[in-house]
N, C-alpha and C positions, 0 to 999 in steps of 0.2 A: 504494500500500500504506500502511495506517495505521501510526502509531507502535506501537500494540499488536501488530499483525501482524508487525512487524519482529522481535519478541522471542518469537514463538511457534514458530519453526522449531527443531526438535530432530532429532538424529540419534544413531546409536550408533557408538562407536569402540572397537575392541578394544584390549587391552593390547599386542598385537602391533603394531597401528597406532602407538600412542604410542612404543613402543620403536624402531620403524623411523624415525619422524619425528625422534626424539631422536638416533639414530645418524647420520642425514643432516643434522643441525644445522638442521632446519626447525622445531623446536619451541622456543618461547620460554617458559621457566619463571621467569625473573627479570625480569618487566616492572617498570619503575620505580615503579609504584604498588602493587606487591605487598609484603607484609611478608617479613622474612627467614625462612629455614627454621627452624622452631621445634619440630617434632614430636620426641618422644623415641623411643627404640627400642621401648618398650612400645606406644606409640601406633601406630607403624608396623606392629608385629607384629599388633596387633588388626585393622588394616585388611586385612592379608594373610589372616588367619584368616577375615575376612568374605568375602573373594573365594574362598577355598578352599571355603567353605560355600555359595557361590553365592547369597549374600544381597545385597539391594540397597544401593547407596551413593548418597548425594545427588548430583544432577546437577552437571555441570561447566559453566562458562561459558567460551566461547572465541571468538576472532575470527580468521577466515581472511583474510589479506591477500595480494593478488597484485601483484607488482612489474611495472614496465614491460617487463621481458624475459620475463615469464611465470612467474618464480620465485614460489613460494608459501610464506608463513610462517604458522605456526599459534601464536597467542598465547593462553596460558592466563590468562584474566582472573580466574577464581575456581576454585581447586582444585589449585593448584600443590603443596600439601603432600601431597595424595593421590597425585598423579602422581610426585612425587619419591620417596615411600615405595615405590611399586611399582618404579620404575626402580632404586632403590638395592638392592632385594631381588633383582631379576633379575641385577644385576651383582655380587652376592656381598658387598655392603657390610655386611650384618648377618644374624644368625640369629634365628629367632623366639623371643620371650621374653615372659613375663607370665602371670599366673594366668588371664587371659581367653582365652588361646590353647589350642586343643585339645591334649591330651597327646600325641597321635600326631604333632604337628608341632613341639612345643617343642624348641628347641636345633638345629633343622635350617635350613641354608641352602638356597637355591633349587636348587643343584646336587645336594643330597642328597634331593630329592623324587623320587617315582616319576615315570615317564614320563607317566602319566595325570594326576597332580597338576600337573605342569608345563604340560600341555596345557590343563587347566582354568583356569590363570592366564592363559596366552596368549590363550585364547578369551573371557575375561571381557569383557563389554561395558559400558562406561560410557555413561550417558545424557548427551549433550552438547547444550547450548543454544548455537546459533551466533548471535553478534551481528553486525549488519550491518557490512560492511567499510568503509562510509563514515563510521562513527562516529569522531569526533575523540577525541584522547587525554583531553581534559578530560571528555568524556561518559562514556568508559569508566571513568575514575576515579570519577565520580559513581555509576555503577552498582556498582562494587566497594565503595564506601563504604556504599551502601544495603544491599548483600547482607550486609555484616558489621557493620552498625550495632548489632545486638542480640546479637552473639556475645560472650559474657563474656570469652573468652580473648584478644580483640583489645585491645591496649593503646591508650591515648590517642595515643601517638606513632605507632603503626601506622595509626590512623585519620587522623592529620595527614598521614602519608606518602601515604595514598590520596587525600587531599583537595587538598593544595597541591603545586604544581610550579614555583613562581616562584623568583627568584634567592636569596631568603633561605634556603629549605629546601635548595636546592642547595648553598649555601655551608656550611650545617651538615653536610650529607652529605659534602662534600669534606673538611672539617676532620676529621670522624670517621674517614674511610676512608683519607685520604692521609697522615696523620701517625701513624706507628707508636707514638707516645707513648701514645695512648689505649688501644691493645690490650696494651701492655707494662707499664703503670703499676701495675696491680693495683687500680685504682679500680673497675673493672667486672668482674662475674662473667661467665662464659660465657653465662648466661641473660640478663644485661643486654644483651649484644651481640646475642643472637638476637632479643630483643623490642624492640630499638631504644631501650632506656632510656639508652644512651650518647648517642644523638642528642638525646633529650629533655633530658638534663643539660647537654650542650653548648649547646643552645638557651637554657636558663636562664642560663648564663654569658654568652652572646652578648647577650641582652636586658638583663641587668644591666650589662654593659660599655657598651651603647649608651644605656641609659635609667636606670641606677641600680637599687638593690635593689628587688626585687619581693616580693610576698607569695605564697609557695609557687609553684604552676604555674598559678594561676588566670587569668593574662593571656596565656599563651603563644599561644593561638589568636588573640587580638586582634592580636598583633604579627605572627603569620604572615600574617594578612589584610592588615595595614598594608603589609608588604613583599612582597606577592604579585606585584604588577605591576612594581615598581621598587625597587631596593635599591642606592643610590649608593655606600654604604660597604662593598660586598662585598670588594673587594681589600684595603682597609685592615684590615678585621676578620680576614680570613684571614691576612694578614701578621702582625698583632699576636698572634693565637693561636699561630702557629708560633713567634714570637719568645719568648713567655712559656713555652711548653712546653720549649723549649731551655734557657731560664734555670732553670726548675724542675729540670731534669735536672742542671744544673751545681750547683745548691744542694743538691739531695737525690738523689744518684745511687741511693740505696737507698730511694726513696720508699715502696715497698710494705712496708717494714719499720717505717715511722713512722706516727704518728697522722694525718699529712697525706694519706694515701690514702683516708681516710673522706670521703664525699661532702660532708658539711657543712663539714668542715675544709678540704678542697681548694677548695671554693667560696670560702672566705675568702682562702686563700693565693693562688689564681689571680687573683682580682679585685683584691687589694691590689697585686700586682705589675703587673697590667694598668693600674691607675691611674698607675703610675710608668713606663710603657713608654718614655717619652722618655729615661729614665736607664738603660735596658737596651740592651745587656748591661752588667752591673755590672763595675767594674774588678776585675781578677784578684785584687788584694791585699785586696779586701773580701769576696769570696765565702766564704772560710773563716769569717770572723767572723759573717756573717749566717746561714750554714749552722748554726753552733753555736747561735746564738740560736733558730733554728727548732726544732732538736732539743730544746734545753733547755725551750723554752716548751711543746712538745708533751708532753714527759715530765712536766712539772709539772702540766699540765692532767690528764693521765692519773692522776697521784698523788692529786689532791684529789677526783677523781670516784669514787675508791674509798673515800672517807671520807664520814661523815655531814656534812651542810651546816653544822651548828653547830661543826664542827672546822676550818672554812675561814678563820677570822678571822686567823690568823697568816700567811697566804699573801699574796703580792703581789696588790694590788688588781686589776691587769689580768688576772692568771691566774684570779682568782675570778670576775671579770665574764665572761670568755670561757667558763669552765666552766659557769657558771650559764646562759648563753645557748646553749650547745650541748646541754645536758641537757634544756632545756625548749623545746618548739616550735621546733626548730632551723631550720625552713624558713620561719618567719614573718618578715616584713620587719623588725620591731623587733629580733628576735634577731639577724638578719643584720647590721643596722647596729651593734648593740652589740658583736658579735664583731669586726667590722671595726675599730671604735674601739680596743678592747682590744689587738688584734693590732698595729695601727699604732703604738700607744704603746710596746708592749714591744719590737717588732722594729726599728721605724724611729723611734728617739727623737729629740727635738728637736735634739740636738747632733750628729746625723749617723749614724743607723742603728746597725749593730752595732759600729762603731769610733767611740766617743764622743770620741776624741782629735783627730778631724779635723772641725772645724766647717764646712769647706767642702763636705763630703760630706753634703748635706742634701736628702732626698727631698722633692719638692713634689707636691701633688695636680695632676694633669694635666687640662686642660680640652679637649685635642684640638682646639685652635682651627683647625688647618689643615683638619680634616675637617668641622667644624661640629657635632661630637658632644660633648655634655657628659658627663663621667663622674659627675656628681652623681646 
């Protein structure tokens, strides 16, 4: 059989089939190369309206895999959003909503439909293209990436998640999902989490930690490729990220109420602490002083950003420099470097950080000699 013929096999599967497969735990809807569930209630409702109207829906891509003992697993390669929406509706997770939904169905849950309407949903047939069971995961990822390459709603990070599966992306995924700091800090919105923008931001932090400040996100894919086969510093990076998030929680227990929850500012805060990871955790008697400095610095930056720039002259030079570089092209490399310099001078002064009376408490730029990583 030719490669082309491998992908010509299609079948029909009813919503009843999908519901039964889901109930028996034979349906895989969260394959590692899929994006997170992102559809809104209105989008889900419109799909159900389409089904109730017996209108066509784009075909699904699946792979059926049989185990050594004869057990069969059905993997949804493309179409998990559609299947999730249907299953959520069947299980009473939402009522139909949106201007595009027929008036006769608006506000109604599945259990509130008539018997005939319920049957029309159960009997609806999806066109399913079955991929060969011998396809390797990397081949399936490639197919998924091609299917979604021109879909506007797919984010860059979702495409990366479909394309890469090496130790670096797995490290980023572990950091994002295993540490509750990222979901509780207020840095990311619910949409950020759904669209994997938290993974993208953590990737930026990781690359800067490993290789120094970068220009926006334009080299992320290069580094994903670089560390696709091997990433020797995986454990070191994971440990350091956890160490820094714990320290930030000590310094700013109410992070979400401060300037530092903004991505550009958190970028500076996190990486300035990461450069000094050998001195962390900070001594208990220093935490309060540095915490006050952080809050004070953030409030002063907030204050002058509310003024016209010609009124900044009387303010501390480091506050002015930081504010100027957060207000203009905040994700450019030059702005990031300038912010880091201003931050370092204000928070970690030459005579010893927040407590200038103790010259022995002097932060040094760490070169991570043990791991072979330079923080420059």
